[in-house]
C-alpha positions, 0 to 999 in steps of 0.5 A: 569872313572878316578882313582887318586892314590898317590905313593912315589918314590919307588912305595909304596902307600902313604896316604895324610891327605888332597887331593884336586882336583879343576875342572874348566870351567864346562860348556855346549855347545849351546842349553844346549847340551854337558853338562859337569859333574863330579861324585865323585864315592867314597871317600865321599869328601867334596866340595867347590863352590862360593855362586852364583855357576853356577853348579847344585849339585845332586846324581847319584846312591848315589854319588855326581854329579856336573853338568854345567848349563851355556854355555861357549866358548874358550874366558872364559877358565882359564889359571892359577888355582889361577887367576880366573875371577868371572865367572870362579870361578862360574864354578869351584868346589874343591873336598877335600878327607881326608886320601886319597890314591886313589879315582875314578871320572866319568868325562863326558858330555851329548849328543851333537856335541861339543867336550869337554875339562876338566880342573883340577889342583891338590891341596893338602898339598903336592903341595903348588905352583901355577900351570897352569890348566891341560887340558885333553881330551884323553885316556892316562896315565899321571905321574905328579911329584910335589915337596912338603915342605918335600918330592917328590911324584909321582901322577899317574893318570890313565884314565880307559876310555875316553869321546866320543862325537857325530860326533867327537872322540878325536884323540890320535895321531897327524893328518896332515891337509889333514888327518883331511880333508879326515876324515871329508869328510868321515864323511859327506859321499861320496854323500854329497857336502861340501859347505864352507862359507867364509867371513869377521869376521864383515859384512862391510854393512847391505846389506851383512848381509841381503843377507847372512840371506836370502841365508842361509835358502834358501840353507838349504831348497833346498840342505841341505839334500845332503849337509854339510855347513861348517864355520870357527866357527868365528863371522861375516859372518860364525856366521850369516850364521850358525844361519840362516841356517834352524835348523842348522842340516846341519851346521859344525863349524870348531874350534881348538881342545878344543874350542867352536864356541858359535854359537846357531846352528850347530855342532862344529867340532874339526879341528886342534890344533890352528887357523892356522891349522883350516884354512888350514883344511878348505881350503882342505875340501870343494867342493864349497866355497861361499865368502862374502866380506872378506880380505886377508885371504878370498882371500888366502882361495879362491885361494888355494881352486881354485888351487886344483879344488874346485869351488869358488862362490864369491858374488861380490855385497858384495865387499871386497875380493869377488869383 
């Protein structure tokens, strides 16, 4: 649950004529899992959506619920609250509260393996400027200060609980890459071999793609019960492997915080704040690295893994960095 309250600068409760809060990028993970939703627990707000909205409305214990219906990825996330594409508008909802001092919302997601980030902006008679979309995924207390036409108010948002997802918990303190790698190894289990699939973001030949499609299900069948197959969650070789590796239950796709691979199979695992940190973690977590084609980044990852004692298996017939 999230409680939004409005106070003046002397910590006295303040009631505003109209308080608007906009939620953006409400979507799902692959296979309609990790479906995001918003429930208006009290305050009886009115709401605004596009006519062709991708959100489903319903009621939970008498309270209005807004439920995502389409999968999304990091590529379609908005960056400014007033510069939305048509798709971004379809996945947004604006709640309006009258004579409001405080109200509660439940923000959550259904079961699944994809970490979820919730994006919102505060719009009311007290905030007339354009603001960047806020992203929140952690249990915290945040104080926002906004300047109105007539006064300065303090908007205090207290998150009374946090969202959790299967396999991945949101971490409230910064983890070093080696700590993330160690945590992931512990989650996989000491008897589980971690096999990292390293490859080009685009297959250079139909032969290489066919080879990946052939070995992925074979590896899953023969050793999947005692292994985790890890990709960097990017298109090309990683996606081809993940989507052909059995039912995907033994696949982890490492993605930066708040992002999604968009793959049809595998569990997206939060690893690092950006692509560079994700790549470093990827190079630390594996026991075995299988390389397919590739460029300088593939070569760098393979060399770093070999230097720390991991086994590197290049599929030389695919060429590139694997030759």
